[in-house]
C-alpha positions as CSV (number, residue, x, y, z in Angstrom):
1,M,-11.7,47.9,-15.0
2,W,-15.4,49.1,-16.2
3,G,-14.0,51.4,-19.3
4,Y,-11.0,52.4,-21.3
5,R,-9.8,55.9,-21.6
6,N,-9.8,56.1,-25.3
7,K,-12.7,57.4,-28.1
8,R,-14.4,54.3,-28.3
9,F,-15.1,53.7,-24.8
10,N,-14.8,57.2,-23.1
11,H,-18.8,57.8,-22.5
12,F,-18.8,54.1,-21.0
13,G,-16.3,54.6,-18.8
14,W,-17.4,58.1,-17.2
15,F,-20.7,56.7,-16.8
16,A,-19.2,53.7,-14.7
17,A,-17.0,55.9,-12.8
18,K,-19.8,58.2,-12.1
19,A,-22.3,55.3,-11.2
20,D,-19.3,53.7,-8.8
21,D,-19.1,57.3,-7.0
22,L,-22.7,57.2,-6.5
23,L,-23.2,53.7,-5.3
24,G,-20.2,53.9,-3.0
25,L,-21.4,57.3,-1.6
26,P,-23.6,55.9,1.5
27,S,-20.9,53.7,2.6
28,A,-18.3,56.0,2.8
29,L,-20.4,58.7,4.6
30,I,-21.3,55.8,7.3
31,S,-17.6,54.8,7.7
32,G,-16.8,58.6,8.1
33,L,-19.7,59.0,10.6
34,A,-18.6,55.9,12.5
35,Y,-15.0,57.3,12.8
36,L,-16.6,60.8,14.5
37,F,-18.6,58.8,16.6
38,A,-16.0,56.5,17.9
39,Q,-13.6,59.3,18.4
40,S,-15.9,62.2,19.9
41,A,-16.6,62.1,23.6
42,A,-18.4,65.5,23.2
43,R,-21.2,66.4,21.3
44,S,-19.3,69.7,20.3
45,Q,-16.4,67.6,19.7
46,L,-18.4,66.0,16.9
47,W,-19.2,69.1,14.7
48,T,-16.0,70.3,15.0
49,L,-14.5,67.1,13.5
50,A,-16.9,66.9,11.4
51,E,-16.3,70.6,10.2
52,K,-12.7,70.2,9.7
53,S,-13.2,66.8,7.7
54,F,-15.3,68.2,5.7
55,R,-13.1,71.4,4.7
56,Q,-10.4,68.3,3.8
57,C,-12.5,66.1,2.1
58,I,-13.2,68.5,-0.8
59,N,-9.7,68.8,-1.4
60,Y,-9.5,65.1,-2.6
61,K,-10.1,63.8,-6.4
62,S,-12.3,61.3,-4.9
63,L,-15.1,62.4,-2.6
64,N,-15.8,59.1,-1.3
65,G,-12.1,58.4,-0.7
66,G,-11.6,61.7,0.8
67,W,-14.2,61.7,3.2
68,T,-13.3,58.5,5.0
69,I,-10.0,59.7,4.5
70,A,-10.0,62.5,6.3
71,T,-12.3,61.7,8.9
72,G,-9.9,58.7,9.8
73,A,-7.1,60.9,9.7
74,Y,-8.9,63.1,12.3
75,A,-10.3,60.4,14.4
76,I,-6.5,59.1,15.4
77,N,-5.0,62.4,15.4
78,I,-2.6,62.4,12.4
79,K,-2.0,65.2,9.6
80,L,-2.0,63.8,6.3
81,R,0.0,65.6,3.2
82,G,0.5,65.1,-0.4
83,T,-0.6,66.5,-4.0
84,S,-3.5,64.0,-4.5
């Protein structure tokens, strides 16, 4: 845990979380693209899957996790549901 959610460490924890998101973004995008390329046989299907994945990933709390989860779900043709 990088920071604790209290008054004294609030700013430190916020910065650490944002830095983690920023540093994890390239690997999340590469993982998502790997899912898309592995699944789509035609170029038109690639763009359709990418568009659907992007629309789903913006609903997740974490962009990094959302992109990978959404593209992975579309790649193996399953539907995920939940409140988070």
